[in-house]
N, C-alpha and C positions, 0 to 999 in steps of 0.2 A: 636542453629546452624542455620546459614543462609540457606535458601532454595536454592537448585540448580535445581529445577524443572523449566521447560520452558512451556509457553503457546503459542500455535500457533493459531493465529486469522486469519481466512480465509473468504474472501468475494467471493462468487461465484454466477454466474447467467446463465452460459452455460458451454459447454465443460466438462460435468460431468465425462467423461472417464479420462480426465487429472486430474481432482480433485481427483478421486479415486486413481490414481497413486501417486499423491502428498501425500495423507493421508497415503498410505501404506509405503511411504519412511520416514515419520516422526512418524510412529507408534512405540513408544518406551516407556518403563515404566517410563522414566524421563520426559515425555511430557504429556500435556493435549491439546486437540484440541477443538477449539471453532469455530463454523460454522455459517455464515450468508448467507442464501439463499435469493436472491432477491424476493421481494413480487410479482413481475410479473410472477414468475414461479408458474404455477397453479397446476401442477402435480409433486409431490416430486419425484426426481429420485431415482433409486436404488443406494445406497451409500455403499462404503467400510465400513466394521464394524471393528474397531480397535481391535487388540488382546491384546495390552499392554497399550495403552493410553486410557484415558477416553475421550469420545466424548460428547460435549454439543452443543446445538443449542441456538441461541439468543432468548430471550423471545419475542422480537419484530422483525418483518421482514420489512425493509424499502424498499421503491420504489426508487432504486438507478438509477440515470441518469447522464450521462457525464456532467461535468461542474456545476452540481446543488448541493446545500447544502445537499441533501439527502445522498450523499457519506459520508459527515462528520457525519451525524446522525448514519449511519450504523457503521462507525469506532468507534464512541463513545459508541454505544451499545455493540460492541465486547469488547472494553476496560473495560466497566463496568461489563459485565457478567464475564469476566475472573478475574478482580480484586476482585470481591466479592466472587468468588469461592475458591480462594486459594492464597498462598504466593508464587509468582513466581520470579525467578531471572531475566528472560527476557520475554518480550511479543513481539512476531514476527508477524507483520502485513503483510499478503500475499494475493495475488489474487489467485483465483482458477485455473489460467493458469500459475502459477509460479511453479518452481521445486527447491528442494535442489540440489546442485551440490557437496556437501560433505556429508560424513556419519554423523550420529548423534554423534558418539564418537568425531569426529573432531570438529563438531559445538559446542558441550558442552565444550570441552577443550579450544576452541578459546574464548568463553565467560567467562570461568573461568579465563583465563589469562588476559582478558581485563575487568574484572568485574567492574561495576560502570560507564563505558563509555556509551554514548548514540549514537546509530548507526542510524543516520538520515542524508540524503544528502541535501546540499544547492547548488542551482544553482549559478554558477560563476556570479559575478556582472558586466556583460558586459553592454554596453550602452542600448542594446535592453532589457535585463532583468530588468535593473533599470527602464526603461520607463514602462515596463509591470507591475512591482510591483506598481509603482506610480498610474497607471490607475486603477488597482484593489483596491488599498488602498483607493483611493479618491472617486470613483464613485459607484453607485448602478447599478447592472446588473439585471434587472427584467426579469421574465418569462424564466429563464434558463432551467426550466423543459422541455421546448419545444424548442429545438435547432436542428441544422442540423444533429446531431448524434442520434437523437431519431427517427429512421426510422419507428417505430411502431405508431408514432403520425401522424394524417392526415396532408398532405403537406400544406393545407390551414392554419391550425393552427400554424405550424412551421413558415410559411411566415408571418402571422399576428403578431406572437410573436416577430419575428425579426424586423419588422417595428416599433412596440411599443418600443422594447428595444433600438434600435438605436436612435429613436426620443428622448427617455428619456435621453440617454447618451449625445446627442447633447445639450439638454436643460441644463443639469448639467454643461456642459463645458461653455455654454454662461453665466450662472449664477455664474460660479466659485465655484460651490458647493464642499465641502470637508467633508468627513465622519469623519475625525479625524486622529490623528497620535499617538495613545496611545502606540504603540509598535514599535520595530525595525522590520519592515515587511520584510520578506524574503520568497522565494519560493524554491521548490525542489521536488524530488520524494515523493509521499505520503507513499510509502512502507518503513517500518522502524522496527528496533529492539530496544525496549526501556526498561529501568529498571522499577521496580515497583514504585520507587520514581517519575519518569517522568510521568508514567501513572496516578498516584494519582494527580499530579500537573494539568494534563489536565482535569481530572474528577472534581477537585475542582473548575476549571474555566469553567465548561461546560455551565453555563448560559451566561457568557460573550462570549464564543465561538459561541453559537447559535445566540446571538444578533448581534455580530460584523461581523460575516462571512456569515450571511444570505445575499442573493442578491449579492454575490461576485462570479464571475466566477472562477471555478476551486479552490474553497476554500479549498478542501482537500489537495492541494499542497502548502498551505500557512499557515494554522492555527497552525500546530504543529511546523513548523520552526519558526514562528513569536513569539509564546509563549516561546519556549525553549531558543531561542537566546536572548530574552529580559530579561531572568532571569540570574543574575550573577552566580548563583549556577550551572544551567544547561548549560550555555554557556561554562563554563570551562570543562564540562564533554563530550562535543561533540567530537566524535572520530577524525574527520578530516574536518575542516571548508573549506579547500582549494580544496578538490576533492569530488565531489558529489557522484560518484559511489563507491569510496573507503569508504566513510563515512557510507554508508548504507549497504555495502558489498553485493550488488546485481549487477549482470552482466546484464546490460540493454543497448542495442545498437540501437541508433537512426541513426547512420551514414549509415548503410546498409538497412534502411527501403526503400521500393519502393515508387514510386511517390504518389500512393494513400494513403499509410500509412503516408507519410510526410504531405499530405494535411489534414489528419484527426488527426495529432499529435500523431500517434501511433508508437511504436518501432518496430524494425525488429522482425519477427517471426523466431525463431531458426529452421534451416533447417536440414534435414537428412544429416549426415556427419559432423555436428557441435559438436558432443558429446566430441570428444577428446579436442577441444578448450575449451569447458566449464569445463571439468574435470581438465584441466591443469591450469586454472585461479586461482587467489588468492581468488576469491569471494566464498560466502557461498550459495547464492541463485541466480537464474536467471529467467528472464522473457523476452519475453513472448512466450508461446508455443501454437501450433495449431494442431488439429487432422489431418490437411492436411499433416503434417510431422510427422508420427507416429514413424519412425525409430529412430530419435534423442531421443525421449522419452523412447522407449524400450531399447536403448543402455545405456542411463543414469541409468535407473532402474536396468538393469542387472549388470552394473559396481558397482553401489553403494550397491546393495544387496550382491554381491560377497565380496566387501571390508568389509561390516558390519559383514558378517559371519566369515571372517578371524580375525577381531578385537574381536569378541565375543569369538572365540576359544582361542585367546591370553589372555583373562581375566580369563579363566577357569583354 
């Protein structure tokens, strides 16, 4: 009999109160939870202890930095830890500041109905996106570990890395360097819900991923999309190639992001008062949340807990 268990793969580096709420809402006997805590976290936080799910930590903790291939390494570490632990119907890759916005009964029923589909988003191929993909595909981006999003790195090091990186990009343009075009390269949200077949396909290609997507800016938003759409088998299994958010079933809003968030490429933080909108949406998960807006989190938690209790009573 095919497994109907799900693996939740969570990457966290801060906001551990939100992480604990997230874990409490996915704590279900049908789920296992796999957690990657960023290596830069020196003191392990007090974490929610699941009552029904099994909780596992990745054997390796990566130093994850925005735009750097370390994000890919952490994702692959989670995929491998979960794949080797058990036979799961779906592997849900989430951030520690994400939340489910549907009950576990609803989520499991949804994936049962759409079993075999790959829930991963693809950015629409606008002229800007096409140009961005071409730049990332063709060129090497060096020293991405030290960029303007790494506020913990000395400013002189970030500035020096930027000068070297931009000089290297300019030289590559002058010399018409090209890293190769082995895949149908695409981009999109890195958060996804994948079948065991898709996870195995990524793990089987891990050496290629590490080699090809090293020194590629934001490679976490590119490697899964590029490999899966380049495979005739998995291309046919993608849930919705035309709608990025619908295809990954995650409610992510960049339109309402403030000026600073837009500058940093970050989505809108869900505000107090947004819970009704989130719960009424078609999506299964949402990001991103902040402890600056605790009421939207507590409202979601209260609503989902109440609905789960009603569903549980209905099964008895």
